The first five atom37 places (N, CA, C, CB, O) and aatype in JSON, in Angstrom:
{
  "aatype": [12, 15, 18, 13, 2, 0, 19, 9, 6, 3, 11, 0, 0, 13, 6, 8, 0, 10, 3, 16, 14, 10, 16, 19, 13, 0, 10, 13, 0, 15, 6, 7, 4, 18, 0, 4, 2, 0, 16, 10, 14, 17, 13, 19, 6, 9, 16, 11, 0, 8, 5, 7, 11, 9, 11, 19, 10, 9, 10, 3, 4, 0, 2, 16, 14, 11, 8, 14, 12, 19, 19, 1, 9, 14, 16, 10, 10, 9, 18, 5, 1, 7, 5, 10, 19, 1, 16, 10, 6, 7, 19, 15, 6, 15, 0, 10, 10, 5, 0, 10, 9, 6, 10, 0],
  "atom_mask": [
    [1, 1, 1, 1, 1],
    [1, 1, 1, 1, 1],
    [1, 1, 1, 1, 1],
    [1, 1, 1, 1, 1],
    [1, 1, 1, 1, 1],
    [1, 1, 1, 1, 1],
    [1, 1, 1, 1, 1],
    [1, 1, 1, 1, 1],
    [1, 1, 1, 1, 1],
    [1, 1, 1, 1, 1],
    [1, 1, 1, 1, 1],
    [1, 1, 1, 1, 1],
    [1, 1, 1, 1, 1],
    [1, 1, 1, 1, 1],
    [1, 1, 1, 1, 1],
    [1, 1, 1, 1, 1],
    [1, 1, 1, 1, 1],
    [1, 1, 1, 1, 1],
    [1, 1, 1, 1, 1],
    [1, 1, 1, 1, 1],
    [1, 1, 1, 1, 1],
    [1, 1, 1, 1, 1],
    [1, 1, 1, 1, 1],
    [1, 1, 1, 1, 1],
    [1, 1, 1, 1, 1],
    [1, 1, 1, 1, 1],
    [1, 1, 1, 1, 1],
    [1, 1, 1, 1, 1],
    [1, 1, 1, 1, 1],
    [1, 1, 1, 1, 1],
    [1, 1, 1, 1, 1],
    [1, 1, 1, 0, 1],
    [1, 1, 1, 1, 1],
    [1, 1, 1, 1, 1],
    [1, 1, 1, 1, 1],
    [1, 1, 1, 1, 1],
    [1, 1, 1, 1, 1],
    [1, 1, 1, 1, 1],
    [1, 1, 1, 1, 1],
    [1, 1, 1, 1, 1],
    [1, 1, 1, 1, 1],
    [1, 1, 1, 1, 1],
    [1, 1, 1, 1, 1],
    [1, 1, 1, 1, 1],
    [1, 1, 1, 1, 1],
    [1, 1, 1, 1, 1],
    [1, 1, 1, 1, 1],
    [1, 1, 1, 1, 1],
    [1, 1, 1, 1, 1],
    [1, 1, 1, 1, 1],
    [1, 1, 1, 1, 1],
    [1, 1, 1, 0, 1],
    [1, 1, 1, 1, 1],
    [1, 1, 1, 1, 1],
    [1, 1, 1, 1, 1],
    [1, 1, 1, 1, 1],
    [1, 1, 1, 1, 1],
    [1, 1, 1, 1, 1],
    [1, 1, 1, 1, 1],
    [1, 1, 1, 1, 1],
    [1, 1, 1, 1, 1],
    [1, 1, 1, 1, 1],
    [1, 1, 1, 1, 1],
    [1, 1, 1, 1, 1],
    [1, 1, 1, 1, 1],
    [1, 1, 1, 1, 1],
    [1, 1, 1, 1, 1],
    [1, 1, 1, 1, 1],
    [1, 1, 1, 1, 1],
    [1, 1, 1, 1, 1],
    [1, 1, 1, 1, 1],
    [1, 1, 1, 1, 1],
    [1, 1, 1, 1, 1],
    [1, 1, 1, 1, 1],
    [1, 1, 1, 1, 1],
    [1, 1, 1, 1, 1],
    [1, 1, 1, 1, 1],
    [1, 1, 1, 1, 1],
    [1, 1, 1, 1, 1],
    [1, 1, 1, 1, 1],
    [1, 1, 1, 1, 1],
    [1, 1, 1, 0, 1],
    [1, 1, 1, 1, 1],
    [1, 1, 1, 1, 1],
    [1, 1, 1, 1, 1],
    [1, 1, 1, 1, 1],
    [1, 1, 1, 1, 1],
    [1, 1, 1, 1, 1],
    [1, 1, 1, 1, 1],
    [1, 1, 1, 0, 1],
    [1, 1, 1, 1, 1],
    [1, 1, 1, 1, 1],
    [1, 1, 1, 1, 1],
    [1, 1, 1, 1, 1],
    [1, 1, 1, 1, 1],
    [1, 1, 1, 1, 1],
    [1, 1, 1, 1, 1],
    [1, 1, 1, 1, 1],
    [1, 1, 1, 1, 1],
    [1, 1, 1, 1, 1],
    [1, 1, 1, 1, 1],
    [1, 1, 1, 1, 1],
    [1, 1, 1, 1, 1],
    [1, 1, 1, 1, 1]
  ],
  "atom_positions": [
    [[0.8, -1.19, -0.18], [0.07, 0.13, -0.07], [0.86, 1.29, -0.11], [-0.67, 0.23, 1.11], [1.73, 1.32, 0.75]],
    [[0.8, 2.22, -0.85], [1.34, 3.35, -0.97], [0.45, 4.23, -0.34], [1.65, 3.64, -2.25], [-0.77, 4.15, -0.44]],
    [[1.21, 5.25, 0.44], [0.73, 6.44, 1.13], [1.14, 7.64, 0.54], [1.13, 6.47, 2.47], [0.75, 8.66, 1.09]],
    [[1.99, 7.77, -0.66], [2.33, 8.87, -1.37], [0.92, 9.39, -2.24], [3.63, 8.46, -2.32], [0.18, 8.64, -2.88]],
    [[0.8, 10.6, -2.12], [-0.54, 11.14, -2.65], [-0.37, 12.24, -3.52], [-1.45, 11.59, -1.56], [-1.31, 12.94, -3.9]],
    [[0.85, 12.4, -3.85], [1.2, 13.87, -4.63], [2.4, 13.57, -5.29], [1.45, 15.27, -3.62], [3.25, 12.83, -4.79]],
    [[2.59, 14.33, -6.85], [3.69, 14.21, -7.54], [4.28, 15.62, -7.73], [3.42, 13.5, -8.77], [3.52, 16.37, -8.33]],
    [[5.35, 16.1, -7.38], [5.85, 17.56, -7.76], [6.68, 17.39, -8.62], [6.46, 18.41, -6.77], [7.58, 16.57, -8.46]],
    [[6.57, 18.09, -9.65], [7.61, 18.05, -10.85], [8.45, 19.18, -10.84], [6.96, 18.0, -12.24], [9.49, 19.1, -11.51]],
    [[8.21, 20.25, -10.21], [9.14, 21.41, -10.27], [8.67, 22.39, -9.0], [9.03, 22.21, -11.84], [7.82, 22.18, -8.14]],
    [[9.51, 23.48, -9.21], [9.15, 24.32, -8.17], [7.87, 25.06, -8.42], [10.21, 25.23, -7.93], [7.17, 25.5, -7.51]],
    [[7.58, 25.17, -9.67], [6.27, 26.04, -10.0], [5.14, 25.05, -9.64], [6.14, 26.58, -11.72], [4.14, 25.54, -9.13]],
    [[5.19, 23.58, -9.86], [3.98, 22.85, -9.37], [4.01, 22.67, -7.84], [3.87, 21.44, -10.06], [3.01, 22.15, -7.33]],
    [[5.06, 23.06, -7.03], [4.91, 22.81, -5.62], [4.39, 24.22, -5.35], [6.3, 22.31, -4.76], [3.52, 24.23, -4.48]],
    [[4.68, 25.34, -5.83], [4.24, 26.42, -5.47], [2.68, 26.47, -5.62], [4.93, 27.38, -6.15], [1.95, 26.95, -4.75]],
    [[2.22, 25.89, -6.88], [0.77, 25.65, -7.3], [0.14, 24.85, -6.15], [0.64, 24.82, -8.73], [-1.03, 25.11, -5.86]],
    [[0.8, 23.9, -5.47], [0.11, 22.84, -4.7], [0.05, 23.68, -3.42], [0.91, 21.3, -4.57], [-0.83, 23.32, -2.64]],
    [[0.77, 24.68, -3.06], [0.65, 25.51, -1.85], [-0.41, 26.62, -2.06], [2.05, 26.14, -1.48], [-0.74, 27.36, -1.13]],
    [[-0.94, 26.72, -3.31], [-1.84, 27.95, -3.39], [-3.35, 27.54, -3.05], [-1.76, 28.61, -4.91], [-4.17, 27.12, -3.87]],
    [[-3.57, 27.74, -1.72], [-4.62, 27.27, -1.12], [-4.78, 28.12, 0.24], [-4.46, 25.76, -0.95], [-3.81, 28.53, 0.89]],
    [[-6.06, 28.33, 0.57], [-6.43, 28.99, 1.79], [-6.13, 28.07, 3.16], [-7.98, 29.36, 1.66], [-6.05, 28.51, 4.31]],
    [[-5.98, 26.58, 2.68], [-5.82, 25.8, 3.92], [-4.35, 25.62, 4.24], [-6.51, 24.43, 3.81], [-3.46, 25.68, 3.39]],
    [[-4.15, 25.37, 5.62], [-2.58, 25.06, 5.92], [-2.26, 23.83, 5.23], [-2.21, 24.86, 7.53], [-3.0, 22.84, 5.24]],
    [[-0.99, 23.91, 4.55], [-0.38, 22.87, 3.89], [0.44, 22.11, 4.8], [0.36, 23.32, 2.81], [1.32, 22.72, 5.41]],
    [[0.27, 20.53, 5.03], [1.04, 19.77, 5.8], [1.85, 18.9, 4.53], [0.09, 18.87, 6.97], [1.24, 18.15, 3.76]],
    [[3.25, 19.14, 4.46], [3.83, 18.56, 3.08], [4.85, 17.72, 4.02], [4.6, 19.84, 1.72], [5.72, 18.16, 4.77]],
    [[4.52, 16.49, 3.79], [5.47, 15.19, 4.13], [6.52, 14.76, 3.3], [4.72, 14.01, 4.23], [6.14, 14.14, 2.3]],
    [[7.78, 14.91, 3.43], [8.71, 14.11, 2.5], [9.22, 12.94, 3.11], [9.88, 14.88, 2.04], [9.65, 12.94, 4.26]],
    [[9.19, 11.95, 2.38], [9.4, 10.59, 2.63], [9.97, 9.8, 1.85], [8.49, 10.06, 2.84], [10.49, 10.43, 0.93]],
    [[10.14, 8.63, 1.77], [10.91, 7.73, 0.86], [10.4, 6.16, 1.1], [12.57, 7.91, 1.19], [10.43, 5.71, 2.25]],
    [[9.99, 5.43, 0.13], [9.75, 4.12, 0.35], [10.74, 3.37, 1.11], [9.57, 3.56, -0.79], [10.34, 2.46, 1.84]],
    [[12.12, 3.67, 1.01], [12.92, 2.62, 1.41], [13.64, 2.98, 2.57], [0.0, 0.0, 0.0], [14.69, 2.45, 2.93]],
    [[12.94, 4.05, 3.25], [13.2, 4.5, 4.52], [12.49, 3.98, 5.62], [13.06, 5.72, 4.55], [11.27, 4.16, 5.65]],
    [[13.15, 3.25, 6.69], [12.7, 2.46, 7.63], [11.86, 3.78, 8.6], [14.06, 1.5, 8.38], [10.65, 3.75, 8.83]],
    [[12.64, 4.7, 9.0], [11.59, 5.82, 9.82], [10.28, 6.17, 9.08], [12.35, 7.35, 10.04], [9.19, 6.23, 9.64]],
    [[10.51, 6.41, 7.73], [9.43, 7.03, 6.85], [8.19, 5.84, 6.93], [10.06, 7.35, 5.11], [6.99, 6.12, 7.01]],
    [[8.63, 4.77, 6.91], [7.62, 3.42, 6.63], [6.91, 3.35, 8.09], [8.6, 1.72, 6.19], [5.75, 2.94, 8.2]],
    [[7.6, 3.73, 9.08], [7.13, 3.8, 10.45], [6.01, 4.91, 10.74], [8.35, 4.06, 11.33], [5.01, 4.79, 11.45]],
    [[6.38, 5.89, 10.08], [5.8, 7.36, 10.33], [4.4, 7.42, 9.39], [7.03, 8.69, 9.79], [3.32, 7.86, 9.79]],
    [[4.66, 6.89, 8.15], [3.69, 7.08, 7.4], [2.03, 6.59, 7.92], [4.2, 6.43, 6.24], [1.06, 7.35, 7.92]],
    [[2.01, 5.4, 8.26], [0.65, 4.83, 8.73], [-0.07, 6.05, 9.84], [0.97, 3.16, 9.59], [-1.18, 6.5, 9.58]],
    [[0.53, 6.4, 10.81], [-0.05, 7.08, 11.89], [-0.26, 8.32, 11.4], [0.71, 7.09, 13.09], [-1.31, 8.9, 11.68]],
    [[0.79, 8.98, 10.51], [0.66, 10.4, 9.88], [-0.72, 10.48, 9.24], [1.83, 10.71, 8.73], [-1.61, 11.26, 9.57]],
    [[-0.8, 9.45, 8.17], [-2.1, 9.38, 7.67], [-3.2, 9.38, 8.37], [-2.2, 8.5, 7.05], [-4.1, 10.14, 8.0]],
    [[-3.39, 8.56, 9.49], [-4.4, 8.28, 10.34], [-4.72, 9.69, 11.22], [-3.96, 7.0, 11.24], [-5.89, 10.0, 11.46]],
    [[-3.91, 10.29, 11.54], [-4.03, 11.37, 12.31], [-4.2, 12.74, 11.69], [-3.0, 11.36, 13.06], [-4.58, 13.76, 12.27]],
    [[-3.84, 12.57, 10.36], [-4.19, 13.83, 9.53], [-5.81, 13.63, 8.94], [-2.98, 14.0, 8.15], [-6.52, 14.6, 8.68]],
    [[-6.13, 12.66, 8.82], [-7.52, 12.15, 8.26], [-8.43, 13.11, 9.09], [-7.88, 10.37, 8.54], [-9.26, 13.81, 8.51]],
    [[-8.29, 13.15, 10.4], [-9.41, 13.73, 11.27], [-9.41, 15.18, 10.78], [-9.14, 13.59, 12.98], [-10.43, 15.86, 10.83]],
    [[-8.3, 15.61, 10.35], [-8.4, 17.19, 9.95], [-8.76, 17.35, 8.32], [-6.8, 18.02, 10.28], [-8.73, 18.46, 7.8]],
    [[-9.02, 16.44, 7.74], [-9.5, 16.6, 6.39], [-10.69, 17.66, 6.31], [-9.95, 15.21, 5.85], [-11.71, 17.68, 7.0]],
    [[-10.25, 18.64, 5.16], [-11.24, 19.56, 5.0], [-10.48, 20.95, 5.67], [0.0, 0.0, 0.0], [-10.56, 22.04, 5.09]],
    [[-9.9, 20.82, 6.66], [-9.22, 22.0, 7.23], [-7.76, 22.06, 6.77], [-9.28, 21.95, 8.79], [-7.24, 23.17, 6.59]],
    [[-7.1, 20.99, 6.57], [-5.74, 20.95, 5.95], [-5.54, 20.4, 4.68], [-4.91, 20.29, 6.72], [-6.43, 19.66, 4.26]],
    [[-4.67, 20.59, 4.06], [-4.19, 19.85, 2.65], [-3.11, 19.13, 3.05], [-3.74, 20.81, 1.37], [-2.26, 19.61, 3.79]],
    [[-3.07, 18.01, 2.62], [-1.88, 17.1, 2.96], [-1.27, 16.65, 1.67], [-2.3, 15.81, 3.85], [-1.91, 16.19, 0.72]],
    [[-0.02, 16.82, 1.73], [0.86, 16.36, 0.51], [1.85, 15.31, 1.01], [1.7, 17.63, -0.18], [2.82, 15.76, 1.62]],
    [[1.77, 14.0, 0.87], [2.9, 13.15, 0.87], [3.66, 12.64, -0.1], [2.66, 12.3, 1.35], [3.29, 11.67, -0.76]],
    [[4.78, 13.23, -0.29], [5.89, 13.35, -1.23], [6.8, 12.25, -1.21], [6.62, 14.53, -1.0], [7.43, 11.98, -0.18]],
    [[6.94, 11.51, -2.4], [8.13, 10.41, -2.29], [9.22, 11.49, -2.9], [7.9, 8.7, -3.33], [9.13, 12.24, -3.87]],
    [[10.35, 11.25, -1.89], [11.49, 11.94, -2.41], [12.25, 11.42, -3.56], [12.34, 12.08, -1.43], [13.04, 12.18, -4.1]],
    [[12.1, 10.13, -4.04], [12.6, 9.35, -5.38], [11.97, 10.19, -6.38], [12.11, 7.67, -5.56], [12.62, 10.59, -7.34]],
    [[10.69, 10.52, -6.21], [10.02, 11.34, -7.51], [9.75, 12.84, -7.13], [8.47, 10.65, -8.01], [8.72, 13.38, -7.52]],
    [[10.47, 13.37, -6.55], [10.21, 14.88, -6.26], [11.66, 15.81, -6.18], [9.36, 14.98, -4.72], [12.62, 15.36, -5.54]],
    [[11.73, 16.83, -6.72], [13.09, 17.6, -6.72], [13.38, 17.79, -5.36], [13.09, 19.03, -7.48], [12.46, 17.92, -4.54]],
    [[14.61, 17.8, -5.02], [15.06, 18.26, -3.44], [14.42, 19.43, -3.33], [16.71, 18.5, -3.09], [14.19, 20.19, -4.27]],
    [[14.05, 19.64, -1.95], [13.64, 20.96, -1.33], [14.73, 21.37, -0.59], [12.39, 20.91, -0.44], [15.29, 20.49, 0.06]],
    [[15.27, 22.73, -0.53], [16.52, 23.07, 0.28], [16.12, 22.94, 1.67], [17.11, 24.53, 0.0], [17.09, 22.99, 2.43]],
    [[14.89, 22.78, 2.31], [14.73, 22.77, 3.89], [14.63, 21.06, 4.08], [13.12, 23.76, 4.53], [14.32, 20.71, 5.21]],
    [[14.8, 20.3, 3.37], [14.61, 18.84, 3.5], [15.99, 18.22, 3.66], [13.84, 18.21, 2.25], [16.62, 17.96, 2.64]],
    [[16.43, 18.01, 4.67], [17.94, 17.59, 4.83], [18.14, 16.01, 5.38], [18.67, 18.68, 5.97], [19.15, 15.31, 5.32]],
    [[16.7, 15.66, 5.99], [16.7, 14.29, 6.26], [15.2, 13.84, 6.04], [17.27, 13.99, 7.73], [14.34, 14.7, 5.84]],
    [[14.91, 12.55, 6.09], [13.58, 12.11, 5.91], [13.28, 11.3, 7.16], [13.39, 11.29, 4.59], [14.19, 10.68, 7.7]],
    [[12.25, 11.27, 7.55], [10.89, 12.25, 7.08], [11.14, 13.47, 7.64], [9.33, 11.78, 7.61], [11.79, 13.69, 8.66]],
    [[10.48, 14.42, 6.79], [10.63, 15.81, 7.19], [8.97, 16.46, 6.77], [12.11, 16.59, 6.24], [8.33, 16.34, 5.72]],
    [[8.69, 17.03, 7.81], [7.41, 17.78, 7.41], [7.51, 19.35, 7.39], [6.27, 17.4, 8.4], [8.01, 19.97, 8.33]],
    [[6.97, 20.0, 6.16], [6.98, 21.44, 6.14], [5.58, 21.9, 6.03], [7.84, 21.99, 5.02], [4.74, 21.37, 5.3]],
    [[5.39, 22.91, 6.8], [3.92, 23.29, 6.98], [3.9, 24.65, 6.55], [3.34, 23.14, 8.46], [4.65, 25.48, 7.06]],
    [[2.97, 24.95, 5.55], [2.85, 26.12, 4.98], [1.33, 26.67, 5.16], [3.3, 25.96, 3.55], [0.3, 25.99, 5.12]],
    [[1.47, 28.3, 5.42], [0.07, 28.77, 5.43], [0.39, 30.13, 4.55], [-0.65, 29.01, 7.12], [1.37, 30.87, 4.66]],
    [[-0.67, 30.24, 3.7], [-0.8, 31.1, 2.51], [0.59, 31.35, 1.64], [-1.36, 32.49, 3.02], [1.08, 32.38, 1.2]],
    [[1.03, 29.97, 1.58], [2.22, 29.77, 0.63], [3.74, 30.14, 1.35], [0.0, 0.0, 0.0], [4.8, 30.12, 0.73]],
    [[3.61, 30.43, 2.5], [4.7, 30.66, 3.4], [5.06, 29.47, 4.44], [4.36, 31.91, 4.16], [4.19, 28.93, 5.13]],
    [[6.56, 29.09, 4.49], [6.64, 28.19, 5.28], [6.76, 28.62, 6.8], [7.63, 27.45, 4.83], [7.53, 29.52, 7.15]],
    [[5.9, 27.9, 7.72], [5.92, 28.49, 9.05], [6.51, 27.38, 10.09], [4.4, 28.99, 9.47], [6.8, 27.73, 11.23]],
    [[6.66, 26.21, 9.72], [7.39, 25.38, 10.57], [8.1, 23.93, 9.82], [6.35, 25.03, 11.74], [7.59, 23.31, 8.89]],
    [[9.03, 23.7, 10.31], [9.85, 22.37, 9.72], [9.68, 21.56, 10.73], [11.49, 22.48, 9.37], [9.81, 22.05, 11.86]],
    [[9.36, 20.2, 10.62], [9.65, 19.37, 11.85], [10.61, 17.98, 11.08], [7.91, 18.83, 12.75], [10.11, 17.17, 10.3]],
    [[11.71, 17.98, 11.42], [12.76, 16.83, 10.99], [12.25, 15.61, 11.89], [14.55, 17.25, 11.36], [12.12, 15.79, 13.1]],
    [[11.99, 14.51, 11.38], [11.88, 13.18, 12.19], [10.36, 12.99, 12.4], [0.0, 0.0, 0.0], [9.99, 11.82, 12.48]],
    [[9.59, 13.77, 12.49], [8.36, 13.83, 12.74], [7.66, 12.99, 13.9], [7.86, 13.59, 11.63], [6.99, 12.01, 13.58]],
    [[7.79, 13.28, 14.97], [7.02, 12.5, 15.99], [5.67, 12.82, 16.19], [7.58, 12.6, 17.22], [5.27, 13.97, 15.94]],
    [[4.78, 11.79, 16.67], [3.56, 12.06, 16.87], [3.15, 13.27, 17.68], [3.11, 11.02, 17.33], [2.24, 14.06, 17.41]],
    [[3.85, 13.28, 18.6], [3.38, 14.49, 19.59], [3.85, 15.93, 18.93], [4.16, 14.3, 21.23], [3.28, 17.0, 19.15]],
    [[4.79, 15.78, 18.22], [4.94, 16.99, 17.64], [3.97, 17.37, 16.22], [6.43, 17.02, 17.37], [3.74, 18.55, 15.98]],
    [[3.56, 16.55, 15.53], [2.57, 16.74, 14.75], [1.07, 16.96, 15.37], [2.64, 15.69, 13.93], [0.24, 17.62, 14.73]],
    [[0.8, 16.49, 16.41], [-0.44, 16.71, 17.05], [-0.34, 18.12, 17.61], [-0.74, 15.63, 18.14], [-1.38, 18.78, 17.63]],
    [[0.71, 18.61, 18.04], [0.81, 20.04, 18.61], [0.71, 21.0, 17.74], [1.96, 20.31, 19.25], [0.27, 22.1, 18.06]],
    [[1.26, 20.6, 16.09], [1.39, 21.49, 15.18], [-0.13, 21.71, 14.58], [2.49, 21.02, 14.18], [-0.55, 22.79, 14.16]],
    [[-0.81, 20.6, 14.62], [-2.25, 20.48, 14.09], [-3.13, 21.44, 15.04], [-2.83, 18.82, 14.14], [-3.98, 22.2, 14.59]],
    [[-2.81, 21.32, 16.53], [-3.61, 22.1, 17.38], [-3.16, 23.71, 17.15], [-3.42, 21.57, 18.93], [-3.98, 24.62, 17.28]],
    [[-1.93, 23.9, 16.84], [-1.65, 25.41, 16.73], [-2.05, 25.94, 15.29], [-0.03, 25.72, 17.01], [-2.51, 27.08, 15.17]],
    [[-1.87, 25.14, 14.22], [-2.01, 25.51, 12.94], [-2.9, 25.24, 11.99], [-1.21, 25.29, 12.52], [-2.89, 25.84, 10.91]],
    [[-3.9, 24.16, 12.34], [-4.83, 23.41, 11.66], [-6.25, 24.39, 11.7], [-4.96, 21.87, 12.4], [-7.29, 23.99, 11.17]]
  ]
}
C-alpha cells in the first residue's frame, strides 16, 4: 500500500500545490526509509481527522525534486498562505499533534 498522494515535478508545481487557503502539511518521505515507513501509517491516520481543514501532501523523495529545507527524511514542512511556518525533522506524533492544534 502506498501512502504517497502527490507528485511534484518542479518548483512551479510545488508553489501551485501551496496555493490554497488551507494550511498545507507537506511530508517528504521515501519508500525505502525505515523511519518513513514507521511514520506514514500514523501520519495518515492522524491527519485524516483534519480533512477539509488542512491539505496533506505526502511526497516520495525519489519522485520529487530536492527541497532546500529537507536535509533528512521524514521531514514535514508546514505552510500557511504559501509561506513556510514550521519544519519538523523526524516527525514525532506529539510534534504533529501540537502542530495540528496550533496551525490547523
